[in-house]
Each structure stands twice: as structure tokens, then as C-alpha cells.
C-alpha positions in Angstrom: 34.5 74.1 82.0 33.4 71.9 79.1 31.6 68.6 79.6 32.3 66.2 76.7 30.1 63.1 76.2 31.0 60.3 73.8 27.9 58.0 73.8 28.9 54.6 72.5 27.2 51.2 72.3 29.0 49.8 75.3 30.2 52.8 77.3 29.5 56.5 77.7 32.9 58.1 77.9 32.9 61.4 79.8 35.5 64.1 80.1 35.7 67.5 81.7 38.0 70.1 80.1 39.3 73.3 81.7 40.6 75.1 78.6 42.7 72.5 76.7 43.4 70.5 79.9 41.5 67.3 80.4 40.7 67.4 84.1 39.0 64.1 84.5 37.5 61.1 82.6 35.1 58.4 83.4 33.3 55.5 81.7 29.7 54.5 82.4 27.9 51.6 80.9 25.5 52.5 78.1 22.1 51.4 79.4 18.9 52.6 77.7 17.0 51.3 80.7 18.4 54.0 82.9 16.8 57.4 83.4 18.6 60.7 83.0 18.2 61.2 86.8 20.1 58.0 87.5 23.0 59.0 85.2 23.0 62.5 86.7 23.3 61.1 90.2 26.3 59.0 89.3 28.0 61.8 87.2 27.6 64.5 89.8 29.1 62.2 92.5 32.0 61.5 90.2 32.5 65.2 89.5 32.6 66.1 93.2 35.1 63.3 93.9 37.4 65.2 91.5 36.6 68.5 93.2 34.4 69.8 90.4 31.0 71.3 91.3 28.1 71.0 88.8 27.9 74.9 88.7 31.4 74.9 87.2 30.1 73.2 84.0 29.3 76.0 81.6 29.3 74.2 78.2 28.7 70.6 76.9 29.2 68.7 73.7 27.8 65.3 72.7 28.7 62.7 70.1 26.4 59.7 70.1 25.9 56.5 68.1 23.0 55.4 70.4 19.9 57.4 69.4 17.9 56.2 72.4 20.5 57.7 74.8 21.0 61.0 73.1 17.9 62.9 74.4 18.5 61.4 77.8 21.9 63.0 78.2 20.8 66.2 76.6 18.1 66.4 79.3 20.7 65.7 81.9 22.8 68.6 80.7 19.9 71.0 80.6 18.4 70.0 84.0 21.5 69.5 86.1 24.1 71.8 84.5 21.8 74.4 82.9 23.5 74.1 79.5 22.2 73.1 76.1 24.8 70.7 74.7 26.1 71.0 71.2 25.4 67.7 69.3 28.0 66.8 66.7 26.2 66.0 63.5 25.0 67.5 60.2 25.5 71.2 60.1 28.2 71.3 62.7 31.5 72.8 61.5 34.4 70.3 61.7 37.0 71.7 59.2 37.0 68.2 57.7 36.0 67.3 54.1 34.2 64.0 54.2 34.5 62.0 51.1 32.0 59.2 52.1 29.3 58.5 49.5 26.8 59.7 52.1 28.5 61.8 54.8 25.4 61.4 57.0 26.3 57.7 57.4 29.6 58.5 59.2 29.3 58.2 63.0 30.0 61.4 64.9 32.8 59.6 66.9 34.6 58.7 63.6 34.5 62.4 62.6 35.8 63.8 65.9 38.5 61.1 66.0 39.7 62.4 62.5 39.6 66.0 63.7 41.7 65.2 66.7 44.1 63.1 64.7 44.7 65.9 62.2 45.3 68.4 64.9 47.9 66.2 66.7 49.6 64.4 63.8 50.6 64.9 60.2 48.5 63.0 57.6 48.0 60.6 56.0 46.4 58.9 59.0 45.0 55.5 59.9 42.9 55.8 63.1 41.8 52.5 64.7 39.1 52.6 67.3 39.2 49.3 69.2 35.9 49.4 71.0 32.5 47.7 70.6 33.4 47.5 67.0 36.8 47.6 65.4 36.8 50.6 63.2 39.6 51.7 60.9 39.4 55.3 59.5 41.5 56.7 56.7 42.5 60.4 56.4 44.3 61.3 53.1 47.5 63.2 52.7 45.4 66.3 51.9 43.5 65.9 55.2 40.3 64.6 53.8 38.2 61.9 55.6 38.1 59.0 53.0 36.2 56.3 54.9 37.4 53.1 56.4 36.5 49.6 57.5 34.3 48.2 60.2 34.7 44.8 61.9 33.2 43.2 65.0 34.9 44.3 68.3 36.9 42.1 70.5 34.3 41.9 73.3 31.6 41.3 70.7 33.4 38.4 69.2 34.1 36.8 72.6 30.4 37.2 73.6 29.3 35.7 70.3 31.5 32.6 70.8 30.2 32.1 74.3 26.6 32.5 73.2 26.6 30.5 70.0 29.1 27.6 70.8 27.7 25.2 73.4 31.0 24.0 74.7 32.7 27.4 74.9 32.5 29.9 77.7 33.3 33.6 78.3 36.9 33.9 79.4 39.0 36.8 80.7 40.8 38.2 77.7 44.4 38.3 79.0 47.5 38.4 76.9 48.2 34.8 75.6 51.6 33.3 76.4 51.6 31.3 73.2 49.7 31.1 69.9 49.0 27.4 70.5 46.7 27.2 73.5 47.0 24.1 75.7 43.5 24.5 77.1 40.2 26.0 76.0 40.6 29.3 77.8 44.1 29.8 76.4 42.9 28.8 72.9 40.1 31.4 73.1 42.5 34.1 74.3 44.9 33.3 71.5 42.2 33.0 68.8 40.5 36.2 69.8 43.4 38.5 70.8 46.0 37.3 68.4 43.4 36.9 65.7 42.3 40.5 66.1 46.0 41.6 66.1 46.4 39.8 62.8 43.2 41.5 61.4 44.5 44.9 62.4 48.0 44.2 60.9 46.5 43.0 57.7 44.1 45.9 57.3 46.8 48.5 58.2 48.9 47.0 55.4 46.0 47.2 52.9 45.3 50.8 54.0 48.9 51.8 53.6 48.8 50.3 50.0 46.2 53.0 49.3 47.3 55.9 51.5 51.1 55.5 51.4 53.6 53.6 53.6 54.2 56.7 55.7 50.6 56.8 57.0 50.7 57.4 60.8 48.7 54.8 62.8 46.8 55.9 65.8 45.0 53.6 68.2 42.1 54.6 70.5 39.2 52.9 72.2 39.0 50.6 75.2 40.9 47.7 73.7 43.7 49.8 72.0 46.1 49.5 74.9 45.9 45.7 74.9 46.2 45.5 71.1 49.3 47.7 71.1 51.0 45.1 73.2 50.3 42.4 70.6 51.2 44.2 67.4 53.8 46.9 66.5 51.6 48.6 63.9 50.5 51.4 66.2 52.6 54.6 66.1 50.7 56.2 68.9 47.9 55.2 71.3 45.6 57.8 72.7 42.6 56.6 74.7 41.2 60.1 74.9 41.3 60.9 71.2 37.6 61.2 70.9 37.2 63.5 73.9 39.9 65.7 72.4 38.1 65.8 69.1 34.9 66.8 70.8 36.6 69.7 72.5 38.1 70.8 69.2 34.8 70.6 67.3 33.1 72.6 70.1 35.7 75.3 69.9 35.3 75.5 66.2 31.6 76.2 66.5 31.2 78.0 69.8 34.6 79.6 70.4 37.4 78.6 72.8 
């Protein structure tokens, strides 16, 4: 079985594949204050709850945008699963031509999302990762990764309002009933959620002006489900897109 680790700024998303089948997924908080042993204890317990023994993990692949956590999870894989994880980065075959000015600046998660998107859908593609940041990625009709746009994430924006505005507080981000909020909590929910829905709609329109109106829009990331309820721009939502991309990149480099 293959252990796939997507190390993000807020969460570490973990998946276990048996062949092409995704057996189980989990999300752990990204915490640079934890040791690899602490993460291992939690992960092994989660595996066993799904009937998966550590000895059944024979391969691992990692994509990380948190340099401080990368060696920690590599050590976890070596010590507790006896495998050296493949790290997605420079020199790893992806089958994707990256047209960024400096391809090394593109996050590994953005690359594997594009790889998975191309395997599952016909380009051109707009892949929107609604996570810690809101990232829009563009894949051309020819299957080239062109670049994209990066904006603050929904949670980040909510936290910033609560921290920087004395009379505002952190609220549960639930679907607003109306655009015009009749109290502060409702006004925040409207401004944040409907505001981000508007941002996404506007940016998708601009991307389609450059890619073509037939560009297929894929949503992923922790906030994608909620966003898909607020805007019709998504053609497909796949919360496990990054994990699928990690599996595909591993198979390109190490064999199925």
C-alpha cells in the first residue's frame, strides 16, 4: 500500500492507496511544535482503526509546502514504516510541462493537482484549491501548466478580521441566508463567504477569457464543498484531488 502525505500550512492530509483505490483519508493539524513520534502515534492509531497495519505500508510519497515539517514526516516514514518516501520536487517526473518563469517556485501541491486534473478531465482546466490560501491554477488546452493566481484563504481572512478589528470576533462560517446581514455574525458570514464566492466567480471569468470559455473548473481543498454551494462556477469538486495526484506522480517515477 502507498502512504500519500500532503503537508499544507494548516493541515496534513493523509491518504492510503491500495492500487488505485483510496482506502482511507485523514487530516491532522500542521504543527511544527510536534515531534515525528507524536504524529506517528496518532497516524498508526488511525491506520489500525481502518484495519491497516503499519507493516502493510510499503511505499510513501510526500508533497510539502512547510519545509519545517518535511524532514519530520520523512523520519516518520523511515522509522515506523521502513520506507524512504519520494518527495515531489525538482527532478521528479510529472509528465507536465511547467511554463512558470521559475518552475521551482510552483508548490508541489499545485503540480500534483494539475497532474490529477489532466488524468481525470479534458483540458483546458482551472483548478481552484480553497484551503489556507485560495489558489487558482491554469492548465492550457495543450496540457501545459501556465501558472495562476493566489489570494488569502477563507479561514485566513476570517482570522485576520478577528485579530485586527477590535469590535469583530471569530464566527462560525455557515452559509449566509441573505447578503444583507442583520447582525454582526451574519454580516461577517456574508462578507467572507459571499465575498470569496464573488472573488472566485470573477477570477474564473478572467481565466476563461485567456484559456477559453470551455475550460473545466475543478474545486479542491477544505473549503471547496462550501464554496460549491455558493457559486455555480465549479464543474466538479474533488476533495482528494491532491492525494490522487501524489499517487499518479509516484507511479510515474517508481512504477505502479
